[in-house]
KEMI-455669 format. One record per residue (C-alpha): residue number from 0; x, y, z; residue in three letters. Coordinates in steps of 0.2 Angstrom, whole numbers. Example, Ala and Ser with C-alpha at 12.3 -4.5 7.8 and 13.67 -1.06 7.14 Angstrom:
REM residues 2
n_px_py_pz_res
0_62_-22_39_Ala
1_68_-5_36_Ser
END
This chain:
REM residues 796
n_px_py_pz_res
0_-344_-367_-363_Met
1_-347_-349_-358_Ser
2_-359_-344_-345_Ala
3_-375_-336_-352_Ala
4_-371_-318_-356_Gly
5_-353_-319_-352_Arg
6_-337_-318_-362_Cys
7_-330_-336_-365_Phe
8_-312_-330_-361_His
9_-312_-317_-347_Cys
10_-330_-321_-340_Gln
11_-334_-302_-340_Glu
12_-352_-298_-345_Pro
13_-355_-296_-364_Met
14_-359_-278_-370_Pro
15_-376_-276_-375_Ala
16_-379_-278_-394_Gly
17_-362_-285_-397_Leu
18_-361_-301_-407_Asp
19_-343_-306_-408_Leu
20_-337_-324_-408_Arg
21_-320_-333_-407_Ala
22_-317_-348_-417_Arg
23_-312_-364_-408_Thr
24_-310_-382_-413_Gly
25_-328_-386_-409_Ala
26_-336_-371_-417_Gly
27_-336_-354_-409_Ser
28_-339_-345_-393_Glu
29_-345_-327_-388_Pro
30_-331_-315_-383_Val
31_-332_-297_-377_Cys
32_-319_-289_-387_Cys
33_-306_-292_-401_Thr
34_-292_-295_-388_Gly
35_-302_-309_-380_Cys
36_-306_-315_-398_Gln
37_-287_-316_-402_Ala
38_-283_-324_-385_Ala
39_-296_-338_-388_Val
40_-290_-342_-406_Glu
41_-272_-341_-401_Trp
42_-274_-353_-386_Ile
43_-284_-366_-397_His
44_-271_-363_-411_Gly
45_-257_-368_-399_Gln
46_-266_-383_-393_Gly
47_-268_-376_-375_Leu
48_-287_-377_-375_Gln
49_-286_-388_-359_Asp
50_-284_-371_-350_Tyr
51_-303_-368_-351_Tyr
52_-306_-386_-344_Arg
53_-294_-383_-329_Leu
54_-298_-366_-324_Arg
55_-311_-362_-311_Cys
56_-329_-359_-317_Glu
57_-333_-341_-317_Gly
58_-315_-336_-315_Val
59_-305_-331_-330_Gly
60_-290_-319_-334_Pro
61_-292_-301_-336_Gly
62_-299_-293_-352_Arg
63_-287_-297_-366_Gly
64_-279_-284_-378_Gly
65_-264_-278_-386_Glu
66_-254_-264_-377_Gly
67_-240_-253_-382_Asp
68_-225_-261_-373_Phe
69_-211_-252_-383_Gly
70_-206_-244_-367_Leu
71_-200_-261_-361_Tyr
72_-186_-262_-374_Asp
73_-178_-246_-369_Arg
74_-160_-249_-362_Pro
75_-163_-239_-346_Ala
76_-179_-250_-342_Val
77_-170_-266_-345_Leu
78_-155_-260_-336_Arg
79_-165_-255_-320_Tyr
80_-179_-268_-320_Tyr
81_-169_-283_-327_Gly
82_-152_-290_-327_Arg
83_-140_-297_-339_Ala
84_-135_-315_-337_Leu
85_-121_-324_-347_Pro
86_-123_-330_-365_Glu
87_-134_-316_-370_Gly
88_-148_-320_-358_Ile
89_-158_-307_-349_Ser
90_-170_-309_-334_Glu
91_-184_-298_-328_Ile
92_-198_-300_-316_Thr
93_-215_-292_-321_Leu
94_-231_-290_-311_Gly
95_-246_-297_-319_Ile
96_-265_-294_-317_Glu
97_-279_-307_-318_Gly
98_-269_-322_-310_Leu
99_-282_-331_-301_Arg
100_-280_-350_-301_Cys
101_-268_-364_-305_Ala
102_-275_-364_-323_Ala
103_-268_-347_-326_Cys
104_-251_-352_-320_Thr
105_-252_-367_-332_Trp
106_-257_-356_-347_Leu
107_-244_-343_-344_Ile
108_-230_-355_-342_Glu
109_-234_-365_-358_Arg
110_-239_-351_-369_Ala
111_-222_-341_-365_Leu
112_-212_-357_-364_Gly
113_-217_-361_-382_Ala
114_-207_-346_-388_Val
115_-190_-353_-394_Pro
116_-180_-338_-387_Ala
117_-188_-340_-369_Val
118_-177_-351_-358_Thr
119_-187_-350_-342_Arg
120_-204_-345_-336_Val
121_-208_-345_-318_Glu
122_-225_-339_-311_Val
123_-227_-334_-293_His
124_-245_-334_-289_Pro
125_-243_-328_-271_Leu
126_-235_-312_-277_Thr
127_-244_-310_-294_Gln
128_-227_-310_-303_Arg
129_-219_-319_-317_Val
130_-200_-321_-320_Thr
131_-194_-322_-338_Leu
132_-177_-327_-345_Arg
133_-175_-324_-364_Trp
134_-161_-323_-377_Arg
135_-161_-304_-379_Thr
136_-155_-305_-398_Gly
137_-169_-316_-403_Glu
138_-185_-309_-396_Val
139_-189_-292_-388_Ala
140_-197_-290_-371_Leu
141_-211_-280_-378_Ser
142_-216_-295_-389_Glu
143_-217_-306_-373_Leu
144_-226_-293_-364_Ala
145_-239_-291_-378_Ala
146_-241_-310_-378_Arg
147_-245_-309_-360_Leu
148_-258_-295_-362_Ala
149_-266_-304_-377_Ala
150_-269_-319_-365_Leu
151_-278_-308_-353_Gly
152_-264_-305_-341_Tyr
153_-258_-287_-343_Pro
154_-240_-285_-337_Pro
155_-233_-271_-328_His
156_-215_-267_-322_Leu
157_-213_-274_-304_Ala
158_-220_-260_-292_Asp
159_-219_-263_-273_Pro
160_-233_-251_-271_Ala
161_-244_-263_-280_Arg
162_-239_-277_-269_Glu
163_-243_-267_-253_His
164_-260_-262_-261_Glu
165_-264_-280_-265_Arg
166_-261_-284_-247_Ile
167_-271_-269_-241_Arg
168_-285_-274_-252_Gln
169_-285_-292_-246_Glu
170_-285_-286_-228_Arg
171_-300_-274_-231_Arg
172_-310_-287_-240_Thr
173_-307_-300_-226_Ala
174_-311_-288_-213_Met
175_-327_-283_-222_Lys
176_-333_-301_-223_Arg
177_-328_-304_-205_Leu
178_-339_-289_-199_Val
179_-354_-294_-209_Ile
180_-352_-312_-202_Ala
181_-350_-305_-185_Gly
182_-366_-293_-186_Val
183_-376_-307_-194_Gly
184_-371_-320_-181_Met
185_-376_-308_-167_Met
186_-393_-305_-175_Gln
187_-396_-323_-179_Ala
188_-392_-327_-161_Met
189_-405_-315_-154_Met
190_-418_-323_-164_Tyr
191_-412_-340_-159_Ala
192_-413_-336_-141_Val
193_-431_-332_-144_Ala
194_-434_-348_-153_Leu
195_-426_-358_-140_Tyr
196_-436_-350_-126_Ala
197_-452_-353_-136_Gly
198_-448_-371_-138_Ala
199_-448_-373_-119_Phe
200_-462_-361_-114_Glu
201_-473_-362_-130_Gly
202_-474_-350_-145_Met
203_-487_-347_-157_Asp
204_-482_-356_-174_Pro
205_-484_-340_-184_Ala
206_-472_-331_-172_Val
207_-460_-345_-173_Arg
208_-461_-345_-192_Asp
209_-458_-326_-192_Phe
210_-442_-328_-182_Phe
211_-436_-342_-193_Arg
212_-439_-332_-209_Trp
213_-430_-317_-202_Val
214_-416_-328_-196_Ser
215_-414_-335_-214_Met
216_-414_-317_-221_Ala
217_-400_-313_-209_Val
218_-390_-329_-213_Ala
219_-391_-328_-232_Ala
220_-379_-313_-234_Pro
221_-368_-320_-221_Val
222_-367_-337_-231_Leu
223_-367_-331_-249_Phe
224_-356_-315_-246_Tyr
225_-345_-318_-231_Ala
226_-344_-337_-235_Gly
227_-338_-334_-253_Gln
228_-320_-339_-249_Pro
229_-326_-356_-244_Phe
230_-336_-359_-260_Phe
231_-322_-353_-271_Arg
232_-310_-364_-262_Gly
233_-321_-379_-263_Ala
234_-324_-377_-281_Trp
235_-305_-376_-284_Lys
236_-302_-392_-274_Glu
237_-315_-401_-284_Trp
238_-309_-394_-301_Ser
239_-291_-401_-296_Ala
240_-299_-417_-290_Arg
241_-292_-416_-273_Arg
242_-300_-414_-255_Leu
243_-295_-399_-245_Gly
244_-302_-391_-229_Met
245_-315_-380_-239_Asp
246_-324_-396_-245_Thr
247_-331_-401_-228_Pro
248_-334_-383_-223_Val
249_-344_-380_-239_Thr
250_-354_-396_-237_Ile
251_-358_-392_-219_Ala
252_-364_-374_-223_Leu
253_-375_-379_-238_Val
254_-383_-393_-229_Leu
255_-386_-383_-213_Ala
256_-393_-368_-223_Phe
257_-405_-377_-235_Phe
258_-410_-390_-222_Ala
259_-416_-375_-212_Ser
260_-425_-367_-226_Val
261_-434_-384_-229_Tyr
262_-438_-385_-211_Glu
263_-445_-367_-210_Ser
264_-456_-370_-226_Ala
265_-464_-386_-218_Arg
266_-464_-380_-200_Gly
267_-452_-393_-194_Gly
268_-444_-395_-177_His
269_-427_-387_-179_Glu
270_-417_-374_-189_Val
271_-398_-370_-189_Tyr
272_-397_-352_-196_Phe
273_-388_-347_-180_Asp
274_-376_-361_-182_Ser
275_-372_-356_-200_Val
276_-368_-338_-196_Thr
277_-358_-344_-181_Met
278_-348_-356_-191_Phe
279_-344_-343_-205_Val
280_-339_-330_-192_Phe
281_-327_-341_-182_Phe
282_-320_-349_-198_Leu
283_-317_-331_-205_Leu
284_-309_-326_-188_Leu
285_-297_-340_-189_Gly
286_-292_-337_-207_Arg
287_-290_-318_-203_Tyr
288_-278_-322_-189_Ala
289_-269_-334_-201_Glu
290_-269_-321_-215_Gln
291_-262_-308_-203_Ser
292_-247_-319_-199_Val
293_-244_-322_-217_Arg
294_-246_-304_-223_His
295_-234_-298_-209_Arg
296_-221_-310_-215_Ala
297_-224_-305_-233_Gln
298_-222_-286_-228_Val
299_-206_-290_-219_Ser
300_-199_-298_-235_Leu
301_-208_-285_-246_Gly
302_-198_-271_-238_Ala
303_-183_-277_-247_Leu
304_-190_-273_-264_Ala
305_-198_-256_-259_Ser
306_-183_-246_-252_Gly
307_-176_-237_-267_Leu
308_-180_-219_-271_Pro
309_-188_-214_-287_Ala
310_-176_-199_-289_Val
311_-157_-198_-288_Ala
312_-145_-183_-287_Arg
313_-131_-185_-300_Arg
314_-115_-176_-299_Trp
315_-109_-171_-317_Arg
316_-96_-158_-322_Asp
317_-97_-150_-304_Gly
318_-116_-148_-305_Val
319_-129_-158_-296_Ile
320_-144_-163_-307_Glu
321_-160_-172_-301_Glu
322_-164_-187_-312_Ile
323_-175_-202_-311_Ala
324_-166_-216_-303_Thr
325_-170_-227_-318_Ile
326_-159_-215_-329_Glu
327_-143_-218_-319_Leu
328_-129_-228_-327_Glu
329_-114_-238_-320_Pro
330_-100_-225_-317_Gly
331_-111_-211_-312_Asp
332_-107_-201_-297_Glu
333_-121_-198_-285_Val
334_-124_-186_-271_Gln
335_-135_-193_-257_Val
336_-141_-181_-244_Ala
337_-141_-184_-226_Ala
338_-157_-194_-221_Gly
339_-160_-200_-238_Thr
340_-159_-217_-246_Thr
341_-145_-223_-257_Ile
342_-152_-227_-274_Pro
343_-139_-239_-281_Ala
344_-125_-251_-275_Asp
345_-108_-242_-277_Gly
346_-91_-237_-270_Val
347_-90_-223_-257_Leu
348_-80_-208_-263_Leu
349_-71_-193_-254_Ala
350_-75_-194_-235_Glu
351_-80_-208_-222_Ser
352_-98_-209_-218_Ala
353_-111_-218_-208_Glu
354_-125_-228_-216_Val
355_-141_-236_-208_Asp
356_-143_-253_-216_Glu
357_-159_-257_-206_Ala
358_-168_-261_-222_Leu
359_-156_-274_-227_Leu
360_-150_-281_-210_Ser
361_-163_-276_-197_Gly
362_-149_-267_-187_Glu
363_-154_-250_-180_Ser
364_-136_-245_-177_Arg
365_-127_-235_-190_Pro
366_-112_-244_-199_Val
367_-96_-234_-203_Ala
368_-90_-234_-221_Arg
369_-73_-228_-227_Arg
370_-68_-221_-244_Pro
371_-67_-236_-256_Gly
372_-79_-247_-246_Asp
373_-95_-253_-255_His
374_-112_-246_-250_Val
375_-128_-254_-254_Leu
376_-144_-248_-261_Ala
377_-158_-246_-248_Gly
378_-146_-240_-235_Ser
379_-149_-222_-228_Val
380_-135_-209_-226_Ala
381_-133_-204_-208_Ile
382_-127_-187_-201_Gly
383_-119_-180_-217_Arg
384_-121_-181_-236_Pro
385_-110_-194_-245_Leu
386_-105_-197_-263_Arg
387_-103_-213_-272_Leu
388_-99_-220_-289_Arg
389_-113_-231_-295_Val
390_-109_-249_-299_Glu
391_-125_-259_-299_Arg
392_-143_-253_-302_Leu
393_-161_-259_-300_Gly
394_-163_-277_-302_Ala
395_-144_-280_-301_Ala
396_-142_-272_-284_Thr
397_-139_-283_-268_Ala
398_-156_-277_-262_Leu
399_-166_-283_-277_Ser
400_-156_-299_-278_Ser
401_-161_-304_-260_Leu
402_-179_-298_-264_Ala
403_-179_-310_-279_Arg
404_-173_-325_-269_Met
405_-186_-321_-255_Ala
406_-199_-320_-269_Asp
407_-194_-337_-276_Ala
408_-194_-345_-258_Ala
409_-212_-340_-255_Gln
410_-217_-351_-270_Ser
411_-208_-366_-263_Glu
412_-217_-378_-252_Lys
413_-207_-388_-239_Pro
414_-209_-407_-239_Glu
415_-217_-407_-222_Ser
416_-230_-395_-228_Leu
417_-234_-406_-243_Ala
418_-235_-421_-231_Val
419_-247_-412_-219_Ala
420_-258_-408_-234_Glu
421_-259_-426_-239_Arg
422_-263_-431_-221_Val
423_-277_-418_-221_Ala
424_-284_-424_-237_Arg
425_-285_-442_-230_Leu
426_-292_-435_-214_Phe
427_-306_-426_-224_Ile
428_-311_-441_-234_Ala
429_-312_-451_-218_Arg
430_-323_-438_-209_Ile
431_-335_-437_-224_Leu
432_-337_-456_-223_Val
433_-339_-455_-204_Leu
434_-352_-441_-205_Ser
435_-362_-451_-217_Ala
436_-361_-467_-207_Val
437_-365_-458_-191_Thr
438_-381_-451_-200_Gly
439_-386_-468_-205_Leu
440_-384_-475_-188_Ile
441_-395_-461_-180_Trp
442_-408_-464_-194_Leu
443_-410_-481_-187_Trp
444_-408_-476_-168_Trp
445_-417_-459_-168_Asp
446_-422_-452_-186_Pro
447_-427_-435_-178_Ser
448_-409_-432_-173_Arg
449_-399_-440_-187_Ala
450_-396_-424_-197_Phe
451_-391_-413_-182_Ala
452_-379_-426_-176_Val
453_-372_-430_-193_Ser
454_-370_-411_-196_Leu
455_-361_-409_-179_Ser
456_-348_-422_-183_Val
457_-345_-414_-200_Leu
458_-343_-397_-192_Val
459_-333_-401_-176_Val
460_-320_-411_-185_Ser
461_-316_-398_-198_Cys
462_-297_-400_-201_Pro
463_-294_-381_-201_Cys
464_-282_-383_-186_Ala
465_-273_-398_-194_Leu
466_-271_-388_-210_Ser
467_-265_-372_-201_Leu
468_-253_-381_-189_Ala
469_-238_-380_-201_Leu
470_-240_-364_-212_Pro
471_-244_-352_-198_Thr
472_-229_-358_-188_Ala
473_-217_-357_-203_Leu
474_-224_-339_-207_Ala
475_-222_-333_-189_Ala
476_-205_-340_-188_Ala
477_-200_-332_-205_Ser
478_-206_-315_-199_Gln
479_-196_-317_-183_Arg
480_-180_-322_-193_Leu
481_-183_-307_-204_Ala
482_-182_-296_-188_Arg
483_-166_-304_-183_Leu
484_-159_-300_-200_Gly
485_-160_-318_-207_Met
486_-168_-320_-224_Leu
487_-174_-338_-227_Val
488_-171_-343_-246_Leu
489_-178_-361_-244_Arg
490_-193_-364_-233_Pro
491_-187_-382_-228_Ala
492_-171_-375_-221_Ala
493_-180_-368_-205_Leu
494_-185_-386_-200_Glu
495_-167_-393_-205_Gln
496_-159_-380_-195_Leu
497_-167_-387_-179_Ala
498_-158_-404_-183_Glu
499_-140_-398_-184_Val
500_-128_-404_-171_Arg
501_-112_-394_-176_Gln
502_-109_-377_-184_Val
503_-95_-376_-197_Val
504_-88_-358_-199_Leu
505_-77_-350_-212_Asp
506_-64_-338_-205_Lys
507_-62_-322_-216_Thr
508_-78_-312_-217_Gly
509_-87_-324_-206_Thr
510_-79_-325_-189_Leu
511_-69_-309_-193_Thr
512_-76_-293_-198_Asp
513_-71_-295_-216_Gly
514_-62_-278_-216_Leu
515_-45_-285_-221_Val
516_-30_-274_-219_Arg
517_-13_-274_-227_Ile
518_-1_-277_-212_Ala
519_15_-278_-222_Arg
520_21_-278_-240_Val
521_37_-288_-244_Glu
522_44_-286_-262_Thr
523_56_-296_-272_Val
524_72_-287_-276_Ala
525_70_-273_-290_Gly
526_51_-271_-287_Val
527_44_-255_-280_Asp
528_31_-258_-266_Ser
529_19_-245_-272_Ser
530_19_-253_-290_Arg
531_16_-270_-282_Ala
532_1_-262_-272_Leu
533_-6_-254_-288_Gly
534_-5_-271_-298_Leu
535_-13_-281_-284_Ala
536_-27_-268_-282_Ala
537_-30_-268_-301_Ala
538_-32_-287_-301_Leu
539_-44_-286_-286_Glu
540_-54_-271_-293_Arg
541_-69_-282_-299_Glu
542_-68_-295_-285_Ala
543_-80_-295_-271_His
544_-71_-306_-258_His
545_-66_-297_-242_Pro
546_-48_-297_-247_Ile
547_-52_-286_-261_Ala
548_-57_-272_-249_Arg
549_-40_-271_-243_Ala
550_-34_-264_-259_Phe
551_-49_-252_-263_Ala
552_-44_-235_-269_Gly
553_-27_-241_-276_Leu
554_-22_-246_-294_Gly
555_-31_-232_-303_Glu
556_-26_-231_-321_Gly
557_-19_-249_-323_Ile
558_-30_-258_-336_Glu
559_-34_-276_-333_Val
560_-41_-288_-346_Ser
561_-48_-305_-345_Glu
562_-49_-303_-326_Ala
563_-57_-318_-317_Arg
564_-58_-326_-299_Gln
565_-52_-343_-296_Val
566_-62_-351_-282_Ala
567_-50_-356_-268_Gly
568_-35_-349_-277_Glu
569_-35_-330_-280_Gly
570_-38_-318_-295_Val
571_-29_-316_-311_Glu
572_-29_-305_-326_Gly
573_-19_-298_-341_Val
574_-9_-282_-338_Ile
575_2_-275_-351_Ala
576_0_-291_-361_Gly
577_7_-302_-347_Arg
578_-3_-314_-335_Leu
579_-3_-308_-317_His
580_-9_-318_-303_Arg
581_-13_-314_-284_Leu
582_-17_-327_-272_Gly
583_-9_-343_-265_Arg
584_9_-345_-268_Ala
585_7_-363_-275_Ala
586_-5_-356_-288_Trp
587_2_-339_-292_Ala
588_20_-345_-294_Cys
589_28_-358_-305_Ser
590_35_-373_-296_Pro
591_53_-367_-301_Thr
592_51_-350_-293_Thr
593_40_-354_-278_Arg
594_55_-355_-267_Ser
595_58_-336_-270_Arg
596_41_-331_-264_Cys
597_42_-319_-249_Pro
598_42_-330_-233_Gly
599_27_-326_-221_Glu
600_15_-319_-234_Ser
601_-3_-323_-235_Asp
602_-5_-320_-253_Ile
603_8_-318_-267_Val
604_8_-307_-283_Leu
605_16_-315_-298_Ala
606_19_-311_-316_Cys
607_21_-325_-328_Gly
608_24_-337_-313_Gly
609_38_-325_-306_Glu
610_35_-318_-289_Pro
611_34_-299_-287_Leu
612_28_-297_-269_Ala
613_20_-304_-254_Gly
614_7_-297_-243_Phe
615_4_-300_-225_Arg
616_-15_-297_-221_Leu
617_-24_-294_-205_Asp
618_-42_-294_-200_Asp
619_-50_-293_-183_Arg
620_-63_-304_-175_Leu
621_-81_-298_-175_Arg
622_-86_-290_-158_Asp
623_-99_-303_-155_Asp
624_-89_-319_-161_Ala
625_-85_-325_-143_Pro
626_-103_-322_-137_Gln
627_-109_-331_-152_Thr
628_-98_-347_-149_Leu
629_-103_-347_-131_Ala
630_-121_-347_-135_His
631_-119_-361_-148_Leu
632_-110_-372_-135_Arg
633_-125_-368_-123_Glu
634_-136_-375_-137_Leu
635_-125_-391_-136_Glu
636_-118_-387_-154_Leu
637_-100_-390_-158_Thr
638_-91_-375_-167_Pro
639_-78_-380_-180_Ile
640_-67_-369_-190_Leu
641_-65_-373_-208_Leu
642_-54_-361_-218_Ser
643_-44_-359_-233_Gly
644_-32_-348_-224_Asp
645_-14_-353_-218_Ser
646_-13_-364_-202_Ala
647_-4_-350_-191_Pro
648_-18_-338_-194_Arg
649_-32_-351_-192_Val
650_-24_-357_-176_Val
651_-23_-339_-169_Ala
652_-41_-337_-172_Val
653_-46_-354_-165_Ala
654_-36_-351_-149_Asp
655_-44_-334_-146_Arg
656_-61_-341_-148_Leu
657_-58_-358_-139_Gly
658_-62_-368_-154_Ile
659_-54_-385_-152_Glu
660_-57_-392_-170_Arg
661_-50_-382_-184_Trp
662_-45_-386_-202_Tyr
663_-33_-374_-212_Ala
664_-27_-373_-230_Asp
665_-43_-380_-237_Gln
666_-47_-378_-255_Arg
667_-65_-379_-261_Pro
668_-64_-398_-264_Glu
669_-55_-401_-248_Gly
670_-69_-391_-238_Lys
671_-82_-403_-246_Ile
672_-73_-419_-242_Glu
673_-70_-412_-224_Gln
674_-88_-407_-222_Leu
675_-94_-424_-228_Asp
676_-83_-433_-215_Arg
677_-90_-422_-201_Leu
678_-108_-425_-206_Gln
679_-105_-444_-208_Ala
680_-98_-445_-190_Val
681_-106_-431_-180_Asp
682_-123_-428_-188_Gly
683_-130_-414_-199_Pro
684_-120_-398_-200_Ala
685_-124_-379_-202_Leu
686_-111_-371_-214_Met
687_-108_-353_-213_Val
688_-97_-344_-226_Gly
689_-96_-329_-237_Asp
690_-84_-331_-252_Gly
691_-85_-338_-269_Ile
692_-74_-353_-263_Asn
693_-87_-357_-250_Asp
694_-102_-359_-263_Ala
695_-99_-378_-266_Pro
696_-98_-382_-247_Val
697_-113_-371_-243_Leu
698_-123_-382_-256_Ala
699_-116_-398_-248_Arg
700_-121_-394_-230_Ala
701_-137_-400_-222_Arg
702_-142_-382_-220_Val
703_-131_-366_-224_Ser
704_-130_-348_-221_Val
705_-121_-335_-232_Ala
706_-115_-318_-225_Met
707_-125_-304_-233_Gly
708_-109_-294_-237_Gln
709_-102_-310_-245_Gly
710_-101_-315_-263_Ala
711_-117_-317_-274_Asp
712_-112_-335_-278_Leu
713_-111_-339_-260_Ala
714_-129_-332_-257_Lys
715_-136_-341_-272_Ala
716_-130_-358_-265_His
717_-135_-355_-247_Ala
718_-152_-359_-238_Asp
719_-152_-343_-228_Met
720_-143_-326_-229_Val
721_-137_-316_-213_Leu
722_-141_-299_-219_Leu
723_-133_-289_-204_Gly
724_-116_-289_-196_Gln
725_-123_-298_-180_Arg
726_-115_-315_-180_Leu
727_-125_-318_-164_Ser
728_-141_-320_-174_Ala
729_-135_-337_-179_Leu
730_-138_-346_-162_Pro
731_-154_-336_-160_Glu
732_-160_-343_-177_Ala
733_-156_-360_-172_Ile
734_-165_-358_-156_Asp
735_-180_-351_-165_Leu
736_-179_-366_-177_Ala
737_-180_-378_-163_Arg
738_-195_-369_-155_Arg
739_-203_-369_-172_Thr
740_-202_-387_-174_Val
741_-208_-389_-156_Ala
742_-223_-378_-160_Thr
743_-228_-387_-175_Ile
744_-228_-403_-165_Arg
745_-238_-395_-152_Gln
746_-250_-389_-165_Asn
747_-252_-406_-172_Leu
748_-255_-414_-155_Arg
749_-268_-400_-151_Leu
750_-277_-404_-167_Ser
751_-276_-423_-165_Tyr
752_-281_-422_-147_Gly
753_-296_-411_-150_Tyr
754_-302_-422_-164_Asn
755_-300_-438_-154_Ala
756_-310_-430_-140_Leu
757_-323_-420_-150_Ala
758_-328_-432_-164_Ile
759_-334_-447_-152_Pro
760_-343_-434_-141_Val
761_-352_-427_-156_Ala
762_-356_-444_-164_Ala
763_-365_-448_-148_Met
764_-376_-433_-149_Gly
765_-370_-423_-135_Phe
766_-364_-408_-146_Val
767_-377_-397_-155_Pro
768_-371_-389_-172_Pro
769_-369_-372_-164_Trp
770_-357_-379_-151_Leu
771_-348_-389_-164_Ala
772_-344_-373_-174_Ala
773_-337_-364_-158_Ile
774_-326_-379_-154_Gly
775_-319_-381_-171_Met
776_-316_-363_-173_Ser
777_-308_-362_-155_Leu
778_-296_-376_-160_Ser
779_-290_-366_-175_Ser
780_-288_-350_-165_Leu
781_-278_-359_-152_Val
782_-266_-366_-166_Val
783_-264_-348_-173_Val
784_-261_-341_-156_Trp
785_-248_-354_-152_Asn
786_-239_-350_-168_Ser
787_-239_-332_-166_Met
788_-229_-334_-150_Arg
789_-214_-337_-161_Leu
790_-214_-319_-167_Met
791_-208_-314_-149_Lys
792_-190_-316_-144_Ser
793_-186_-329_-130_Thr
794_-183_-314_-118_Ala
795_-201_-309_-121_Ala
END
């Protein structure tokens, strides 16, 4: 039922004199506008009326209504904010307003999921976003957006500025509550000192009652305004039929306040207004510290989505024109001034340049790029202007792809966190029972102290420290990893990273810098080397493996159709009506012609199975590869080289790095089999790779890291992405993961030890409620402080 004078749907106050009702299965309910009326009737018509039972009382969606979302169907909007997937499916992430509780998520997922053309609905409550996938030819995005608005959740195109504003508003509200609680606590303590002094030295009852009522006037706004988060949290817990840490907090606060009001009214012996204000203040202080850790982690990841400029300078017919970045199209040439941000992924034209990729990788040193190299949206041009040919825009850029994966990771809960929450719920249930039993015992022993002792047990044992032990440590570690240039895509990976006993590394693009160079071209008789280079470059034009970069800028004018990459083998496509292949000799050439392949080539170009040319490739080790492997050995980890490259090249790299165990000529299925054997014998492994052929083995490893410049498929199957060029971030991340697990254990031991000591002492009557509030809050602050140490480097 609707609260008196409020809209049944959005819970907003009813306009004066309006008598508008929405039909439901059981009759009708008052609504404030035709949008809410339509939403109520649609929800009941679809059989989703459980939404009104599940949602939190007094909390509803925003005001419903139909908006004009025709803009959403424009090609430029879909191209920039969405992305095209295979089989005619599109995907977009929209911001939504009015998302307040689990019932909102339930309603949105079921309401939009009921549309036949919608293939996926994923709501992210933390970031107030919804990701939609739909068959473009069957329903328009504007229709889906209108349905969201009709439900009372007006959508908007994802805007990072809104996310920053949301975080800023959360911080401001939390600080306002904390200040009010702090001022109220100091005032209440001043009156409490007078009351305590009067209890020992004597005080006129009228003066005593005056101080008590003034204390109540101070404690009331602290409790009912600053303490609102606890009441809301407890109501959500009760609505969901589960116990959380807001339940004992709310019970303790309500009991203490109203017992004090009762004692003040009847002139009783003891009041707890000072304890109430102190309890609220220290609880809010602990939560503010935890919230700061979480917000800083969100801001670190949120920077990925907010680094693109609104305006771009397009080069057309020799003239530069300024246009909105959203109006760019693939193939446009863009001029980027020195010191400004690159608006799209593309290929560098004309001259070499330096770019700052700090937003993507966290590295402050500029990175050199040559003509033909790929440059990424979000990077900054350094020193001189640069020109690039646009390849990917908006949601299709590498920057947005990483932001999407990070967003999804925030919605995922590690198993250890779920276990900790279950333990906390059991703990809370037992504490409630223990508090009641303690009160009954003291009623028999000393009735005058029964309530105070029972309240102290309830307050001192509040499981805030236990509930904060894992999330604060994980949030702090995630922020530290972001500074290292490591993006966590699956939260559980951080704990699994601490378990690894060996590190399995790919060679090309992982241990080497990925800047593959053509060392030698050997052609078959009658084939021109420049023609062979052009054909190979044309086949590699759409590929994203490091080998493709060796052919960048060549092969212009040669048309390729039906081009595709074959994992672990090479690339193929139809040129002038004939199938051409570039890759392993055994795959590119037919069995009868394989003997004619050029001798010491790494990859072979063939037409119709007939070899045309062989290419000897060369790439150099990353500068920090030796240092990285030395650090891994210091961590007692075994480095292993697992590559699809030829044995001589793998041996050469292994010898230079001192790697004793290596495996060459491995196809994707061979890599999986080898990894399975390694993990079965030597324990969990960390797999590091970058190519399409590494995707299956990355998914198979206990925990995996994909190189940020590698293939999108590899990143999609990895648990973490190394955004920068520093391979040395790997051992740092492993060391951080171990310290995170150790910190979590320390936090749990602190929490258990505190409760094991404090609860018996409180139950024996040695801890007054005000001291219980301080003890409980200090335990939470110690846990948060211990977790925040993870944000610092080991050197610090």
